[in-house]
C-alpha beads as a LAMMPS data file, in Angstrom:
LAMMPS data file: protein, C-alpha beads

75 atoms
74 bonds

1 atom types
1 bond types

-500.0 500.0 xlo xhi
-500.0 500.0 ylo yhi
-500.0 500.0 zlo zhi

Masses

1 110.0

Atoms # bond

1 1 1 477.374 392.657 199.621
2 1 1 474.232 393.024 197.621
3 1 1 472.874 396.520 196.918
4 1 1 469.408 397.044 198.307
5 1 1 468.361 399.791 195.902
6 1 1 469.757 401.253 192.732
7 1 1 468.507 404.580 191.436
8 1 1 467.200 404.795 187.875
9 1 1 469.688 405.767 185.196
10 1 1 468.347 409.327 184.791
11 1 1 467.422 409.948 188.443
12 1 1 469.533 413.115 188.832
13 1 1 468.144 414.623 185.634
14 1 1 464.567 413.880 186.715
15 1 1 465.097 415.478 190.131
16 1 1 466.750 418.530 188.561
17 1 1 463.933 418.850 186.036
18 1 1 461.269 418.671 188.760
19 1 1 463.156 421.232 190.843
20 1 1 463.347 423.643 187.916
21 1 1 459.704 423.077 187.055
22 1 1 458.572 423.793 190.606
23 1 1 460.686 426.942 190.969
24 1 1 459.317 428.628 187.846
25 1 1 456.673 430.327 190.006
26 1 1 459.347 432.079 192.091
27 1 1 459.004 435.192 189.914
28 1 1 455.283 435.523 190.654
29 1 1 455.781 438.882 192.389
30 1 1 456.756 440.606 189.157
31 1 1 453.859 442.016 187.154
32 1 1 454.435 442.564 183.472
33 1 1 452.602 445.527 182.036
34 1 1 450.555 446.025 185.205
35 1 1 450.248 449.064 187.419
36 1 1 452.835 449.056 190.155
37 1 1 452.201 450.618 193.532
38 1 1 454.878 453.111 194.514
39 1 1 455.221 453.806 198.227
40 1 1 456.864 457.109 199.122
41 1 1 458.280 456.803 202.620
42 1 1 459.533 460.408 202.569
43 1 1 455.995 461.811 202.682
44 1 1 453.730 459.423 204.589
45 1 1 449.954 459.713 204.355
46 1 1 447.696 459.285 207.369
47 1 1 444.311 457.577 207.049
48 1 1 441.355 457.185 209.416
49 1 1 440.061 453.648 209.855
50 1 1 436.278 453.481 210.211
51 1 1 436.021 449.918 211.530
52 1 1 438.199 446.887 212.149
53 1 1 436.815 443.365 211.875
54 1 1 438.643 440.115 212.546
55 1 1 437.379 436.976 210.793
56 1 1 438.511 433.364 210.862
57 1 1 439.754 433.387 214.438
58 1 1 438.727 430.376 216.460
59 1 1 441.003 430.156 219.478
60 1 1 442.172 433.746 220.014
61 1 1 440.418 436.850 221.274
62 1 1 439.605 439.208 218.402
63 1 1 440.370 442.265 220.532
64 1 1 443.856 440.979 221.318
65 1 1 444.597 440.454 217.619
66 1 1 443.503 444.025 216.826
67 1 1 445.648 445.322 219.691
68 1 1 448.713 443.350 218.524
69 1 1 448.286 444.656 214.964
70 1 1 448.790 448.224 216.173
71 1 1 445.728 449.471 214.298
72 1 1 443.056 451.613 215.930
73 1 1 439.770 452.824 214.507
74 1 1 438.349 456.321 214.494
75 1 1 436.138 457.148 217.478

Bonds

1 1 1 2
2 1 2 3
3 1 3 4
4 1 4 5
5 1 5 6
6 1 6 7
7 1 7 8
8 1 8 9
9 1 9 10
10 1 10 11
11 1 11 12
12 1 12 13
13 1 13 14
14 1 14 15
15 1 15 16
16 1 16 17
17 1 17 18
18 1 18 19
19 1 19 20
20 1 20 21
21 1 21 22
22 1 22 23
23 1 23 24
24 1 24 25
25 1 25 26
26 1 26 27
27 1 27 28
28 1 28 29
29 1 29 30
30 1 30 31
31 1 31 32
32 1 32 33
33 1 33 34
34 1 34 35
35 1 35 36
36 1 36 37
37 1 37 38
38 1 38 39
39 1 39 40
40 1 40 41
41 1 41 42
42 1 42 43
43 1 43 44
44 1 44 45
45 1 45 46
46 1 46 47
47 1 47 48
48 1 48 49
49 1 49 50
50 1 50 51
51 1 51 52
52 1 52 53
53 1 53 54
54 1 54 55
55 1 55 56
56 1 56 57
57 1 57 58
58 1 58 59
59 1 59 60
60 1 60 61
61 1 61 62
62 1 62 63
63 1 63 64
64 1 64 65
65 1 65 66
66 1 66 67
67 1 67 68
68 1 68 69
69 1 69 70
70 1 70 71
71 1 71 72
72 1 72 73
73 1 73 74
74 1 74 75
């Protein structure tokens, strides 16, 4: 039988190199030398929300999205 397709000689190395190149950005959540936000769950802080706006919604009701988020504004 005749082979229909033969991979290039360095196909595995090229695929591995592309995979490694594309996964370099996986550490994007780490900031070097930047201020880090520390959340203390032992002593929560309560805030009052003045207004809630929903933008970019085309097919859903904005009020339903606010209700599903669990947020409520100050009245």
